C-alpha positions as CSV (number, residue, x, y, z in Angstrom):
1,M,114.7,77.1,83.0
2,R,115.1,77.0,86.8
3,I,112.6,77.5,89.6
4,E,114.5,80.3,91.1
5,Q,114.4,82.3,87.9
6,L,110.6,82.3,88.1
7,Q,110.9,83.3,91.8
8,Y,113.1,86.2,90.8
9,V,110.5,87.5,88.3
10,L,107.8,87.5,91.0
11,A,110.2,89.1,93.5
12,V,111.0,91.9,91.0
13,T,107.2,92.4,90.4
14,E,106.6,92.6,94.2
15,H,109.5,94.9,95.1
16,G,109.7,97.1,92.0
17,S,113.4,96.7,91.2
18,V,116.0,94.1,90.7
19,R,118.1,95.6,93.5
20,R,115.4,95.4,96.1
21,A,114.3,91.9,95.0
22,A,117.9,90.7,95.3
23,E,118.3,92.2,98.8
24,R,115.1,90.5,99.9
25,L,116.1,87.1,98.5
26,H,119.7,87.5,99.7
27,V,121.1,87.1,96.2
28,S,123.7,89.4,94.5
29,Q,122.1,91.9,92.1
30,P,124.5,90.8,89.2
31,A,123.5,87.1,89.7
32,M,119.8,87.9,89.7
33,S,120.1,90.1,86.6
34,D,122.1,87.4,84.8
35,A,119.5,84.8,85.7
36,L,116.6,87.0,84.5
37,A,118.4,87.7,81.2
38,R,119.0,84.0,80.6
39,L,115.3,83.3,81.3
40,E,114.3,86.0,78.8
41,R,116.6,84.6,76.2
42,E,115.3,81.0,76.7
43,L,111.6,82.2,76.5
44,G,112.3,84.5,73.6
45,V,110.5,87.4,75.2
46,E,111.3,90.5,77.3
47,L,109.7,89.9,80.7
48,L,110.7,93.1,82.4
49,E,110.8,96.7,81.4
50,R,113.9,98.1,83.0
51,Q,113.9,101.8,83.9
52,R,116.2,104.1,85.9
53,S,113.6,104.1,88.8
54,G,113.2,100.3,88.8
55,A,111.7,97.5,86.8
56,R,108.2,96.3,86.0
57,L,106.6,93.5,84.0
58,S,106.3,94.0,80.3
59,T,103.1,93.2,78.4
60,A,104.5,89.7,77.7
61,G,105.5,89.4,81.3
62,R,102.0,90.2,82.5
63,E,100.5,87.6,80.2
64,L,102.9,84.9,81.4
65,L,102.8,85.8,85.1
66,P,99.7,83.6,85.9
67,R,101.5,80.6,84.3
68,M,104.7,81.2,86.3
69,T,102.6,81.5,89.4
70,D,100.9,78.2,88.6
71,V,104.3,76.5,88.2
72,L,105.5,77.8,91.5
73,E,102.3,76.7,93.3
74,A,102.6,73.3,91.7
75,V,106.2,73.0,93.0
76,D,105.0,74.0,96.5
77,R,102.3,71.3,96.3
78,L,104.9,68.8,95.2
79,R,107.2,69.7,98.1
80,S,104.4,69.5,100.5
81,A,103.4,66.0,99.2
82,A,107.1,64.9,99.4
83,A,107.2,66.0,103.1
84,G,105.1,63.0,103.9
85,E,101.6,61.6,103.8
86,A,101.1,62.1,107.5
87,A,101.5,65.9,107.2
88,A,99.3,66.0,104.0
89,S,96.6,64.1,105.7
90,H,96.0,67.0,108.1
91,T,95.6,69.5,105.4
92,L,92.1,70.1,103.8
93,R,92.2,71.8,100.4
94,I,89.0,73.8,99.7
95,G,88.1,75.6,96.5
96,S,85.4,78.2,96.8
97,V,83.6,80.6,94.4
98,H,83.2,83.1,97.3
99,A,79.7,82.0,98.2
100,A,78.5,82.7,101.7
101,T,82.1,83.0,102.8
102,S,81.7,85.2,105.9
103,V,78.5,83.6,107.3
104,L,79.0,79.9,106.4
105,L,82.5,78.8,105.3
106,L,84.7,80.8,107.7
107,P,82.6,80.0,110.8
108,A,82.7,76.3,109.8
109,V,86.4,76.4,109.3
110,Q,86.8,78.0,112.7
111,R,84.6,75.3,114.3
112,L,86.7,72.6,112.7
113,R,90.0,74.2,113.9
114,E,88.6,74.4,117.5
115,A,87.7,70.7,117.3
116,R,90.9,69.6,115.4
117,P,93.6,72.2,115.9
118,Q,96.1,70.0,114.1
119,T,94.2,70.3,110.9
120,S,95.5,72.9,108.4
121,I,93.2,74.6,105.8
122,E,94.2,75.6,102.3
123,L,91.4,77.9,101.0
124,R,91.5,78.8,97.3
125,T,89.2,81.2,95.4
126,L,88.5,79.6,92.0
127,Q,86.0,79.5,89.2
128,Q,83.5,76.7,89.2
129,H,85.0,74.7,86.4
130,E,88.4,74.9,88.1
131,I,86.9,73.6,91.3
132,V,85.3,70.6,89.5
133,L,88.6,69.8,87.7
134,G,90.6,70.1,91.0
135,L,88.2,67.7,92.7
136,L,88.3,65.2,89.9
137,E,92.1,65.3,89.6
138,G,92.6,65.2,93.4
139,A,94.1,68.7,93.8
140,L,91.1,69.7,96.0
141,D,89.3,67.9,98.8
142,F,86.1,70.0,98.8
143,G,84.5,72.6,96.7
144,L,81.9,75.2,97.6
145,V,79.9,76.1,94.5
146,N,76.6,77.5,93.3
147,L,74.2,75.7,91.0
148,L,71.1,77.0,89.4
149,D,67.9,75.0,89.9
150,G,67.9,72.3,87.3
151,D,71.6,72.0,87.0
152,D,73.1,68.6,87.6
153,V,75.9,67.8,90.0
154,P,79.0,67.2,88.0
155,A,79.6,63.5,87.1
156,G,81.9,61.7,89.5
157,L,81.3,64.0,92.4
158,A,78.9,63.9,95.4
159,A,77.2,66.9,96.9
160,Y,75.7,68.2,100.1
161,E,73.1,70.9,99.7
162,L,74.0,73.6,102.3
163,K,71.7,76.5,101.3
164,R,68.8,77.1,98.9
165,G,68.0,80.6,97.9
166,R,67.3,83.0,95.1
167,P,69.4,85.6,93.2
168,V,68.8,89.1,94.4
169,A,69.8,92.6,93.2
170,V,72.6,94.1,95.3
171,L,72.7,97.9,95.5
172,P,73.9,100.7,97.7
173,A,71.6,101.2,100.7
174,D,70.9,104.8,99.7
175,H,70.2,103.9,96.0
176,P,66.7,105.0,94.7
177,L,65.9,101.5,93.7
178,A,66.1,100.5,97.4
179,D,62.9,102.4,98.0
180,G,60.9,99.7,96.1
181,D,59.9,96.2,97.1
182,D,61.7,94.5,94.2
183,V,63.8,95.2,91.2
184,G,63.2,94.2,87.6
185,A,65.5,93.4,84.7
186,D,64.7,96.8,83.1
187,D,65.7,98.6,86.3
188,L,69.1,96.9,86.2
189,R,69.6,97.6,82.5
190,N,69.4,101.3,83.1
191,E,72.1,101.3,85.7
192,P,75.9,100.6,85.5
193,F,76.1,96.8,86.2
194,V,78.8,94.7,87.9
195,G,78.8,91.3,86.3
196,M,80.8,88.3,87.2
197,R,83.4,87.1,84.7
198,A,82.6,84.3,82.3
199,G,83.0,81.0,84.2
200,Y,81.1,82.1,87.3
201,L,77.5,80.9,87.7
202,M,76.1,84.4,88.2
203,H,77.5,85.4,84.8
204,R,75.3,82.8,83.2
205,Y,72.4,83.9,85.4
206,A,72.8,87.5,84.4
207,H,72.7,86.7,80.7
208,R,69.6,84.6,81.3
209,L,68.0,87.5,83.2
210,F,68.8,90.1,80.5
211,G,68.4,88.0,77.4
212,G,70.0,89.7,74.5
213,N,69.4,93.2,75.9
214,L,72.3,93.7,78.3
215,P,73.0,96.9,80.4
216,R,74.8,99.5,78.4
217,T,77.6,99.8,81.1
218,W,78.9,96.4,82.2
219,H,81.8,96.2,84.6
220,T,83.4,92.8,85.2
221,T,85.0,91.2,88.3
222,D,85.9,87.9,89.9
223,G,83.7,86.6,92.6
224,A,81.0,87.9,95.0
225,E,83.3,89.6,97.5
226,M,84.7,92.1,95.0
227,G,81.3,92.5,93.4
228,K,79.9,93.6,96.8
229,L,82.8,96.0,97.4
230,M,82.2,97.6,93.9
231,V,78.5,98.0,94.8
232,A,79.4,99.6,98.1
233,E,81.7,102.1,96.3
234,G,78.9,103.1,94.0
235,I,80.5,101.6,90.8
236,G,77.4,99.7,89.8
237,L,74.7,97.2,90.8
238,T,75.0,93.4,90.7
239,V,73.1,90.2,91.2
240,L,74.2,87.5,93.6
241,P,72.6,84.7,95.6
242,D,70.8,86.0,98.7
243,Y,72.9,83.8,101.0
244,S,76.1,85.5,99.6
245,V,74.9,88.9,101.0
246,D,72.7,88.0,104.0
247,G,74.9,88.7,107.1
248,D,77.8,90.0,105.1
249,P,79.7,92.8,106.9
250,L,78.9,95.3,104.2
251,A,75.2,94.5,104.6
252,R,75.3,94.6,108.5
253,T,76.9,98.0,108.5
254,G,74.3,99.4,106.1
255,L,76.5,100.0,103.1
256,I,74.7,97.6,100.7
257,T,71.2,96.1,100.6
258,T,69.3,93.6,98.5
259,R,66.0,93.5,96.7
260,P,64.2,90.5,95.1
261,I,64.4,90.3,91.4
262,R,61.0,90.5,89.8
263,D,60.2,87.5,87.6
264,S,63.6,85.9,88.4
265,P,64.0,83.0,85.9
266,V,65.5,80.5,88.4
267,G,66.6,79.8,91.9
268,V,70.0,78.9,93.2
269,R,71.6,76.3,95.5
270,L,74.9,76.3,97.5
271,L,76.5,72.9,97.4
272,L,79.5,71.3,99.0
273,L,81.1,69.0,96.4
274,H,83.6,66.2,97.0
275,R,84.9,63.1,95.3
276,Q,82.8,60.0,95.6
277,R,84.6,57.6,98.0
278,E,83.8,54.9,100.4
279,G,85.3,56.5,103.6
280,A,86.5,59.9,104.7
281,A,89.3,61.0,107.0
282,D,88.3,62.5,110.4
283,A,89.2,66.0,109.2
284,S,87.0,65.6,106.1
285,R,84.1,64.4,108.1
286,G,84.7,67.2,110.6
287,L,84.5,69.8,107.9
288,I,81.3,68.4,106.5
289,E,79.7,68.3,109.9
290,A,80.8,71.9,110.7
291,L,79.4,73.2,107.4
292,I,76.1,71.4,107.9
293,H,75.9,72.6,111.5
294,Q,76.5,76.2,110.4
295,A,74.0,75.9,107.5
296,R,71.3,74.7,109.9
297,S,72.1,77.5,112.3
298,L,71.6,80.0,109.6
299,R,68.3,78.5,108.6
300,A,67.1,78.6,112.2
301,A,68.2,82.2,112.7
């Protein structure tokens, strides 16, 4: 198996045919077709469904695509590391569960870039357990995560509390439930619901809120940003930390709104996680300072 074979699969997926993928990568079509066929023989599965109009991933190909992407990303990280420690020292790798992205994380990153323009940012959207693992293994420098009140900071990591809030119901601004002062679990059960996928904190919160009596229609998505978009499109209601919605563009333009959850079982905190260490590079200290400054600005607003 060769790295370029995996790159060919992704290129065919992106461009819809072997011919167009070969043109974009400046490879002859026969050479690419032969490389793909050899990869399929080696793996023992058919990765592509070839049609007269083009090619697309087979069922097996779709299942293996995330793993192929992981391999290529790992190769990119290896190449970046090999380019020299000096270059790597100016890159901060941040994992986020999409919490308070538009009002906290992105303004802080912009503030850091203005102060240290030589610093590059690698921002990855990940599930909470992936962020913790990435921090412990050294693949990430920082993680932005939510914890419910009572949850412990993962062992081996240090934390800065940036925001403290509460879960709220997120609904279209013109939804009938927006006429009330708050929303109860029974109100949400009777509506199509947009839940976070297992592995996200708000998935656990929703199950605690509903107990064993879940909404009859339960859609699933990854992260707060897509959840808010689905609410704005009228697909369903969701629950998120209030700081993930306050100041969001969809809320500012009047497409979505929030209501407190009646008898909410627990509050929520937004934490910046990092590995425990004696010292920190200037860029790392700069990001911490920028996030804390932005969080204080939001509290004062």
